[in-house]
Backbone as ProteinMPNN parsed JSONL, in Angstrom:
{"seq_chain_A": "MDRQVKLKQPAQAELADKTGAKKSRRPDHLMCRTPLWGVAGFVGCAYFAWISFSHVIRNEFEWPHDFWTAATYLVWILLLAGLALDTRCLRERLFFGVLVVNFMVGCGLTLWSGIPSADVRIARIGTGALWTLAALLSLTTLRGSAEAQTHD", "coords_chain_A": {"N_chain_A": [[10.242, -33.312, 150.474], [12.48, -32.4, 151.92], [14.333, -32.877, 150.019], [13.832, -30.969, 148.03], [14.567, -28.587, 149.302], [17.287, -28.984, 149.607], [18.026, -28.961, 146.944], [17.498, -26.355, 146.19], [19.308, -24.824, 147.645], [22.037, -24.977, 146.516], [21.567, -23.528, 144.158], [20.903, -20.999, 145.158], [23.308, -20.36, 146.426], [24.94, -20.26, 144.211], [23.861, -18.052, 142.908], [24.444, -16.09, 144.799], [27.217, -16.071, 144.616], [27.549, -15.076, 142.04], [26.425, -12.487, 142.223], [28.04, -11.488, 144.221], [30.524, -11.38, 142.981], [30.095, -9.423, 141.151], [29.852, -7.136, 142.591], [30.711, -3.8, 143.081], [33.895, -2.49, 143.805], [35.236, -0.218, 146.299], [35.787, 3.201, 145.339], [38.89, 4.413, 143.935], [39.5, 7.059, 144.2], [38.681, 9.982, 146.061], [38.531, 12.796, 145.984], [39.284, 13.317, 143.356], [37.228, 12.665, 141.709], [35.489, 14.692, 141.031], [35.863, 18.056, 139.963], [34.98, 19.987, 141.743], [35.611, 19.34, 144.435], [38.393, 19.607, 144.539], [38.684, 22.343, 143.982], [37.203, 23.43, 146.105], [38.741, 22.496, 148.274], [41.104, 23.902, 147.728], [40.254, 26.611, 147.992], [39.383, 26.678, 150.691], [41.761, 25.941, 152.104], [43.513, 27.942, 151.208], [42.267, 30.174, 152.318], [42.626, 29.647, 155.099], [45.398, 29.697, 155.178], [45.854, 32.371, 154.586], [44.659, 33.516, 156.866], [46.405, 32.534, 158.87], [48.862, 33.748, 158.15], [48.09, 36.415, 158.304], [47.731, 36.744, 161.041], [50.385, 36.643, 161.848], [51.439, 38.922, 160.575], [50.039, 40.953, 161.894], [51.07, 40.677, 164.411], [49.77, 38.969, 166.266], [49.737, 36.641, 168.552], [48.31, 34.883, 170.14], [46.892, 31.849, 171.333], [44.224, 29.548, 171.472], [43.471, 27.72, 174.454], [41.614, 25.833, 175.392], [39.369, 23.152, 176.404], [37.389, 22.427, 174.494], [38.38, 23.308, 172.056], [40.642, 21.683, 171.795], [39.35, 19.187, 171.699], [37.923, 19.484, 169.323], [40.032, 19.663, 167.483], [41.011, 17.039, 167.753], [38.88, 15.517, 166.739], [38.888, 16.375, 164.06], [41.428, 15.468, 163.313], [41.121, 12.671, 163.486], [39.092, 12.297, 161.541], [40.343, 13.262, 159.17], [42.585, 11.587, 159.063], [41.303, 9.157, 158.67], [40.202, 9.652, 156.126], [42.567, 9.924, 154.673], [43.569, 7.343, 154.83], [41.57, 5.965, 153.552], [41.547, 6.511, 150.837], [43.064, 5.623, 147.694], [44.592, 7.11, 146.112], [47.548, 8.81, 145.487], [47.944, 11.61, 145.395], [45.711, 12.577, 146.795], [46.135, 11.344, 149.259], [48.473, 12.647, 150.065], [47.482, 15.275, 150.291], [45.482, 15.004, 152.354], [47.176, 14.005, 154.326], [48.953, 16.161, 154.828], [47.118, 17.931, 155.92], [46.426, 16.499, 158.228], [48.864, 16.59, 159.654], [49.013, 19.365, 160.02], [46.752, 19.836, 161.649], [47.502, 18.332, 163.835], [49.654, 19.806, 164.804], [48.267, 22.134, 165.536], [46.612, 21.061, 167.558], [48.542, 20.25, 169.387], [49.602, 22.75, 170.114], [47.364, 23.814, 171.327], [47.108, 22.189, 173.561], [49.445, 22.808, 174.906], [49.811, 24.966, 177.212], [51.604, 26.861, 178.264], [53.129, 28.001, 176.225], [55.664, 29.932, 174.689], [55.416, 33.233, 173.167], [57.083, 33.645, 170.965], [57.425, 31.064, 169.978], [54.812, 30.495, 169.225], [54.553, 32.294, 167.132], [56.377, 31.197, 165.277], [55.083, 28.761, 164.909], [52.684, 29.635, 163.761], [53.607, 30.636, 161.327], [54.606, 28.257, 160.284], [52.245, 26.665, 160.18], [50.797, 28.203, 158.416], [52.352, 27.851, 156.137], [51.939, 25.099, 155.805], [49.175, 25.096, 155.282], [49.237, 26.455, 152.859], [50.696, 24.646, 151.288], [48.891, 22.487, 151.357], [46.766, 23.654, 149.967], [47.881, 23.884, 147.409], [48.366, 21.171, 146.877], [45.756, 20.325, 146.79], [44.946, 21.402, 144.391], [46.24, 19.709, 142.642], [44.59, 17.552, 142.44], [42.709, 18.269, 140.634], [43.666, 17.795, 138.089], [43.473, 15.054, 137.897], [40.77, 14.515, 137.746], [39.29, 13.926, 135.374], [40.583, 11.596, 134.581], [39.966, 9.9, 136.738], [37.21, 9.579, 136.469], [37.022, 8.141, 134.089], [38.207, 5.736, 134.766], [36.608, 4.641, 136.746]], "CA_chain_A": [[10.319, -31.927, 150.868], [13.878, -32.105, 152.227], [15.083, -32.943, 148.769], [13.646, -29.695, 147.341], [15.358, -27.584, 150.003], [18.683, -29.226, 149.262], [18.252, -28.586, 145.556], [17.453, -24.9, 146.076], [20.458, -24.196, 148.288], [23.138, -24.711, 145.595], [21.185, -22.477, 143.22], [21.021, -19.731, 145.859], [24.732, -20.105, 146.626], [25.476, -19.872, 142.914], [23.399, -16.694, 142.685], [25.206, -15.208, 145.69], [28.561, -15.944, 144.051], [27.485, -14.198, 140.876], [26.233, -11.102, 142.651], [29.221, -11.081, 144.996], [31.61, -11.077, 142.055], [29.769, -8.206, 140.413], [29.823, -5.974, 143.478], [31.786, -2.858, 142.761], [34.773, -2.163, 144.924], [35.191, 1.211, 146.59], [36.564, 3.941, 144.354], [40.262, 4.767, 144.283], [39.606, 8.502, 144.384], [37.614, 10.686, 146.767], [38.466, 14.161, 145.476], [39.54, 13.376, 141.917], [36.017, 12.316, 140.964], [34.852, 15.914, 140.554], [36.721, 19.219, 140.211], [34.449, 20.802, 142.834], [36.319, 19.065, 145.682], [39.712, 20.206, 144.441], [38.529, 23.797, 144.092], [36.776, 23.715, 147.483], [39.916, 22.301, 149.115], [42.016, 25.018, 147.499], [39.702, 27.845, 148.573], [39.417, 26.56, 152.147], [43.147, 25.959, 152.589], [44.059, 29.274, 150.933], [41.695, 31.065, 153.333], [43.287, 29.422, 156.378], [46.777, 30.183, 155.031], [45.76, 33.826, 154.71], [44.396, 33.789, 158.287], [47.637, 32.276, 159.624], [49.857, 34.78, 157.856], [47.603, 37.714, 158.784], [48.043, 36.79, 162.471], [51.811, 36.957, 161.971], [51.632, 40.317, 160.159], [49.474, 41.832, 162.944], [51.704, 40.31, 165.689], [48.789, 38.333, 167.142], [50.297, 35.317, 168.81], [47.525, 34.144, 171.119], [46.381, 30.559, 170.862], [43.242, 29.063, 172.452], [43.923, 26.573, 175.258], [40.454, 25.271, 176.089], [39.044, 21.757, 176.145], [36.586, 22.241, 173.287], [39.264, 23.472, 170.899], [41.437, 20.449, 171.708], [38.448, 18.121, 171.261], [37.642, 19.723, 167.911], [41.226, 19.242, 166.746], [41.079, 15.569, 167.755], [37.861, 15.016, 165.806], [39.387, 16.628, 162.704], [42.569, 14.575, 163.076], [40.576, 11.338, 163.211], [38.382, 12.341, 160.272], [41.295, 13.402, 158.069], [43.392, 10.356, 158.999], [40.442, 8.167, 158.037], [40.133, 9.96, 154.698], [43.879, 9.628, 154.083], [43.704, 5.89, 154.733], [40.496, 5.422, 152.731], [41.804, 6.715, 149.419], [44.227, 4.939, 147.117], [45.226, 8.104, 145.251], [48.685, 9.417, 146.166], [47.723, 13.06, 145.534], [44.749, 12.784, 147.872], [46.789, 10.951, 150.516], [49.362, 13.738, 150.442], [46.635, 16.387, 150.724], [44.93, 14.714, 153.675], [48.3, 13.859, 155.257], [49.402, 17.502, 155.224], [46.094, 18.472, 156.824], [46.564, 15.802, 159.516], [50.025, 17.187, 160.339], [48.642, 20.722, 160.409], [45.841, 19.776, 162.795], [48.256, 17.829, 164.993], [50.387, 20.969, 165.336], [47.275, 22.967, 166.219], [46.201, 20.381, 168.789], [49.67, 20.34, 170.317], [49.658, 24.123, 170.626], [46.221, 23.998, 172.225], [47.386, 21.482, 174.817], [50.618, 23.416, 175.544], [49.296, 26.26, 177.684], [52.674, 27.806, 178.595], [53.982, 28.191, 175.055], [56.113, 31.322, 174.497], [54.894, 33.913, 171.977], [57.995, 33.428, 169.832], [57.12, 29.745, 169.425], [53.512, 30.594, 168.551], [54.835, 32.974, 165.864], [56.98, 30.199, 164.391], [54.035, 27.779, 164.593], [51.734, 30.254, 162.824], [54.261, 30.651, 160.021], [54.634, 26.864, 159.836], [50.901, 26.208, 159.8], [50.458, 28.926, 157.183], [53.04, 27.153, 155.048], [51.242, 23.821, 155.598], [47.906, 25.396, 154.616], [49.562, 26.787, 151.47], [51.038, 23.378, 150.634], [47.649, 21.725, 151.19], [46.003, 24.291, 148.886], [48.506, 23.491, 146.141], [48.106, 19.742, 146.688], [44.353, 20.196, 146.407], [44.857, 21.693, 142.96], [46.722, 18.566, 141.861], [43.491, 16.607, 142.234], [41.925, 18.712, 139.478], [44.221, 17.142, 136.917], [43.057, 13.651, 137.867], [39.316, 14.322, 137.783], [38.837, 13.255, 134.158], [41.133, 10.247, 134.627], [39.237, 9.122, 137.738], [35.884, 9.24, 135.97], [37.113, 7.122, 133.056], [38.616, 4.47, 135.37], [35.57, 4.117, 137.662]], "C_chain_A": [[11.754, -31.537, 151.176], [14.719, -32.065, 150.959], [14.976, -31.612, 148.015], [14.483, -28.594, 147.988], [16.83, -27.737, 149.653], [18.982, -28.805, 147.83], [18.282, -27.066, 145.394], [18.698, -24.242, 146.663], [21.63, -23.979, 147.343], [22.805, -23.607, 144.601], [21.302, -21.106, 143.883], [22.484, -19.375, 146.105], [25.371, -19.65, 145.324], [25.091, -18.432, 142.586], [24.169, -15.714, 143.548], [26.618, -15.009, 145.172], [28.563, -14.987, 142.868], [27.313, -12.748, 141.289], [27.411, -10.611, 143.464], [30.371, -10.693, 144.098], [31.358, -9.771, 141.316], [29.729, -6.962, 141.303], [30.994, -5.065, 143.151], [32.611, -2.58, 144.013], [34.725, -0.663, 145.151], [36.1, 1.959, 145.624], [37.965, 4.276, 144.866], [40.385, 6.227, 144.681], [38.411, 9.045, 145.162], [37.429, 12.08, 146.174], [38.579, 14.238, 143.959], [38.291, 13.096, 141.086], [35.335, 13.554, 140.385], [35.753, 17.105, 140.871], [36.243, 20.09, 141.375], [35.237, 20.595, 144.123], [37.718, 19.666, 145.668], [39.666, 21.713, 144.602], [38.128, 24.176, 145.515], [37.937, 23.544, 148.457], [40.899, 23.445, 148.965], [41.521, 26.289, 148.181], [39.772, 27.797, 150.098], [40.829, 26.655, 152.7], [43.802, 27.31, 152.35], [43.538, 30.289, 151.948], [42.413, 30.895, 154.674], [44.763, 29.818, 156.329], [46.799, 31.7, 155.207], [45.521, 34.236, 156.17], [45.682, 33.624, 159.101], [48.656, 33.383, 159.406], [49.394, 36.162, 158.308], [47.806, 37.854, 160.293], [49.503, 37.176, 162.679], [52.052, 38.423, 161.635], [51.148, 41.277, 161.232], [50.06, 41.547, 164.326], [50.701, 39.784, 166.714], [49.232, 36.89, 167.361], [49.579, 34.58, 169.936], [47.077, 32.831, 170.483], [45.383, 30.058, 171.89], [43.751, 27.802, 173.163], [42.758, 25.948, 176.022], [40.176, 23.839, 175.625], [38.339, 21.558, 174.807], [37.421, 22.416, 172.021], [40.105, 22.222, 170.704], [40.573, 19.284, 171.205], [38.122, 18.262, 169.774], [38.825, 19.306, 167.043], [41.3, 17.717, 166.662], [40.07, 14.953, 166.784], [38.341, 15.203, 164.364], [40.562, 15.707, 162.367], [42.071, 13.177, 162.733], [39.876, 11.279, 161.855], [39.362, 12.375, 159.103], [42.204, 12.185, 157.936], [42.583, 9.239, 158.346], [40.33, 8.397, 156.531], [41.454, 9.63, 154.0], [44.063, 8.125, 153.901], [42.678, 5.277, 153.782], [40.777, 5.538, 151.237], [43.031, 5.937, 148.965], [45.023, 5.878, 146.218], [46.337, 8.813, 146.03], [48.482, 10.915, 146.387], [46.77, 13.354, 146.678], [45.347, 12.407, 149.225], [47.74, 12.043, 150.992], [48.568, 14.932, 150.967], [46.109, 16.153, 152.141], [46.032, 14.561, 154.718], [48.831, 15.195, 155.741], [48.39, 18.128, 156.179], [46.163, 17.803, 158.194], [47.726, 16.398, 160.302], [49.685, 18.578, 160.846], [47.734, 20.726, 161.637], [46.524, 19.199, 164.034], [49.083, 18.95, 165.633], [49.426, 21.864, 166.111], [46.822, 22.358, 167.534], [47.308, 20.458, 169.834], [49.79, 21.724, 170.926], [48.509, 24.405, 171.59], [46.489, 23.344, 173.571], [48.563, 22.086, 175.583], [50.243, 24.83, 175.992], [50.397, 27.28, 177.977], [53.604, 28.091, 177.434], [54.384, 29.658, 174.907], [55.58, 31.912, 173.184], [55.777, 33.691, 170.752], [57.732, 32.07, 169.176], [55.769, 29.728, 168.715], [53.694, 31.273, 167.192], [55.401, 31.979, 164.848], [55.926, 29.168, 163.964], [53.026, 28.361, 163.604], [52.33, 30.336, 161.423], [54.282, 29.231, 159.438], [53.276, 26.356, 159.404], [50.413, 26.944, 158.558], [51.102, 28.273, 155.971], [52.37, 25.805, 154.765], [49.894, 24.031, 154.906], [48.148, 25.711, 153.14], [49.897, 25.521, 150.683], [49.787, 22.539, 150.381], [46.793, 22.319, 150.066], [46.567, 23.89, 147.529], [48.279, 22.005, 145.849], [46.658, 19.501, 146.281], [44.177, 20.465, 144.91], [45.351, 20.532, 142.106], [45.624, 17.547, 141.611], [42.611, 17.022, 141.063], [42.385, 18.01, 138.209], [43.702, 15.715, 136.786], [41.563, 13.449, 137.774], [38.802, 13.602, 136.543], [39.335, 11.802, 134.129], [40.34, 9.35, 135.583], [37.869, 8.702, 137.218], [35.945, 8.174, 134.889], [37.481, 5.764, 133.626], [37.536, 3.857, 136.255], [34.435, 3.489, 136.921]], "O_chain_A": [[12.213, -30.475, 150.755], [15.688, -31.313, 150.856], [15.959, -31.177, 147.415], [15.048, -27.756, 147.286], [17.533, -26.752, 149.429], [20.083, -28.338, 147.54], [19.014, -26.548, 144.551], [19.095, -23.176, 146.192], [22.196, -22.886, 147.347], [23.683, -22.826, 144.237], [21.749, -20.15, 143.249], [22.859, -18.207, 146.002], [26.233, -18.771, 145.318], [25.901, -17.678, 142.046], [24.514, -14.624, 143.092], [27.166, -13.911, 145.268], [29.48, -14.18, 142.718], [27.99, -11.869, 140.755], [27.751, -9.429, 143.402], [31.12, -9.769, 144.416], [32.299, -9.093, 140.902], [29.584, -5.849, 140.799], [32.123, -5.52, 142.969], [32.085, -2.455, 145.119], [34.234, 0.083, 144.304], [37.084, 1.397, 145.143], [38.19, 4.403, 146.07], [41.293, 6.588, 145.43], [37.275, 8.622, 144.95], [36.305, 12.496, 145.893], [38.016, 15.145, 143.346], [38.311, 13.28, 139.868], [34.672, 13.465, 139.352], [36.348, 17.153, 141.947], [37.031, 20.854, 141.934], [35.51, 21.56, 144.837], [38.178, 20.183, 146.686], [40.511, 22.295, 145.281], [38.656, 25.139, 146.071], [38.104, 24.354, 149.368], [41.467, 23.913, 149.952], [42.286, 26.966, 148.869], [40.177, 28.773, 150.729], [41.067, 27.377, 153.668], [44.566, 27.783, 153.192], [44.282, 31.164, 152.39], [42.77, 31.884, 155.316], [45.319, 30.233, 157.346], [47.663, 32.241, 155.897], [46.121, 35.198, 156.65], [46.01, 34.478, 159.925], [49.243, 33.894, 160.359], [50.224, 36.999, 158.663], [48.03, 38.961, 160.782], [49.821, 37.948, 163.584], [52.798, 39.1, 162.342], [51.776, 42.31, 161.462], [49.598, 42.116, 165.316], [50.782, 40.121, 167.895], [49.116, 36.041, 166.477], [50.178, 33.743, 170.61], [46.909, 32.727, 169.267], [45.664, 30.131, 173.087], [44.378, 26.938, 172.55], [42.912, 25.574, 177.185], [40.681, 23.388, 174.597], [38.657, 20.625, 174.069], [37.184, 21.736, 171.023], [40.267, 21.75, 169.579], [41.021, 18.488, 170.379], [38.055, 17.266, 169.054], [38.649, 18.677, 165.999], [41.618, 17.17, 165.606], [40.377, 13.983, 166.092], [38.216, 14.295, 163.543], [40.664, 15.223, 161.24], [42.556, 12.566, 161.781], [40.049, 10.317, 161.106], [39.226, 11.603, 158.153], [42.555, 11.792, 156.824], [43.12, 8.463, 157.555], [40.361, 7.445, 155.751], [41.462, 9.122, 152.879], [44.653, 7.689, 152.912], [42.896, 4.182, 153.263], [40.281, 4.727, 150.455], [43.92, 5.634, 149.76], [46.023, 5.472, 145.627], [46.092, 9.354, 147.108], [48.814, 11.433, 147.453], [46.997, 14.286, 147.45], [45.093, 13.078, 150.225], [47.806, 12.334, 152.187], [48.942, 15.532, 151.975], [46.271, 17.001, 153.019], [45.846, 14.946, 155.873], [49.128, 15.356, 156.925], [48.776, 18.786, 157.146], [45.978, 18.467, 159.214], [47.587, 16.681, 161.492], [50.03, 18.932, 161.973], [47.926, 21.523, 162.555], [46.161, 19.542, 165.158], [49.194, 19.028, 166.856], [49.739, 22.301, 167.218], [46.665, 23.072, 168.525], [47.049, 20.699, 171.013], [50.05, 21.859, 172.122], [48.67, 25.152, 172.555], [46.129, 23.895, 174.611], [48.666, 21.893, 176.795], [50.353, 25.779, 175.215], [50.125, 28.48, 177.938], [54.776, 28.4, 177.654], [53.528, 30.539, 174.991], [55.326, 31.188, 172.221], [55.276, 33.564, 169.635], [57.81, 31.946, 167.953], [55.599, 29.027, 167.717], [53.063, 30.878, 166.211], [54.955, 31.928, 163.702], [55.884, 28.757, 162.804], [52.564, 27.657, 162.706], [51.623, 30.125, 160.437], [54.011, 29.031, 158.254], [53.159, 25.689, 158.376], [49.694, 26.371, 157.739], [50.485, 28.155, 154.912], [52.246, 25.411, 153.605], [49.509, 23.24, 154.045], [47.376, 25.297, 152.275], [49.44, 25.343, 149.554], [49.64, 21.949, 149.311], [46.168, 21.582, 149.303], [45.812, 23.589, 146.604], [48.028, 21.628, 144.705], [46.367, 18.581, 145.517], [43.356, 19.829, 144.249], [44.924, 20.386, 140.961], [45.715, 16.76, 140.669], [41.842, 16.207, 140.552], [41.569, 17.672, 137.352], [43.513, 15.226, 135.673], [41.112, 12.305, 137.726], [37.939, 12.733, 136.666], [38.614, 10.897, 133.711], [40.074, 8.188, 135.278], [37.415, 7.592, 137.495], [35.017, 7.373, 134.77], [37.119, 4.737, 133.051], [37.558, 2.648, 136.488], [33.487, 3.004, 137.538]]}, "name": "protein", "num_of_chains": 1, "seq": "MDRQVKLKQPAQAELADKTGAKKSRRPDHLMCRTPLWGVAGFVGCAYFAWISFSHVIRNEFEWPHDFWTAATYLVWILLLAGLALDTRCLRERLFFGVLVVNFMVGCGLTLWSGIPSADVRIARIGTGALWTLAALLSLTTLRGSAEAQTHD"}
C-alpha cells in the first residue's frame, strides 16, 4: 500500500509541473486590450479638465477641506498607484502616474485648510493641465489596442 502512494506522488508532481508551466502570466496591458478604456479615460479626463478650467474662468477658488474628501483622495491615490505598478505598458504607466500626481495635488489642497485663493487658482490651472495631459495619454493607448490583442 505504501508503495502505491509513493508511485503516485511523482506522477502528481509531474502533472503539477506541466500545469504550472502552462499557466498564463498576467497581461502586460490593462487599457490597451480594448479601445473602450482609452476612450473612457479620455472622456473622463477631458470632463475634469473642463471642470477645472471652468472654475478658473468663473473665479471660483474654493476647495473642500473635509475628512471625507481627503479620504476619497487617498483611496484614489492607492488605487491608481496600484494600477500604475500592475501594468507593464509605458503608456499606461504614464497615464496612471499623471492621475496619481493629480490626485496627490488635490489631497494636499484638501489637507491645507489655510491655502490662499491665488494658490488655489494656480492649482486649478495646474490640475486642469494634468487632466488634459492624462486625456491625451489615454488616447495613446488606443494605438496599442490591436498590438496588445495580438501579443496576448
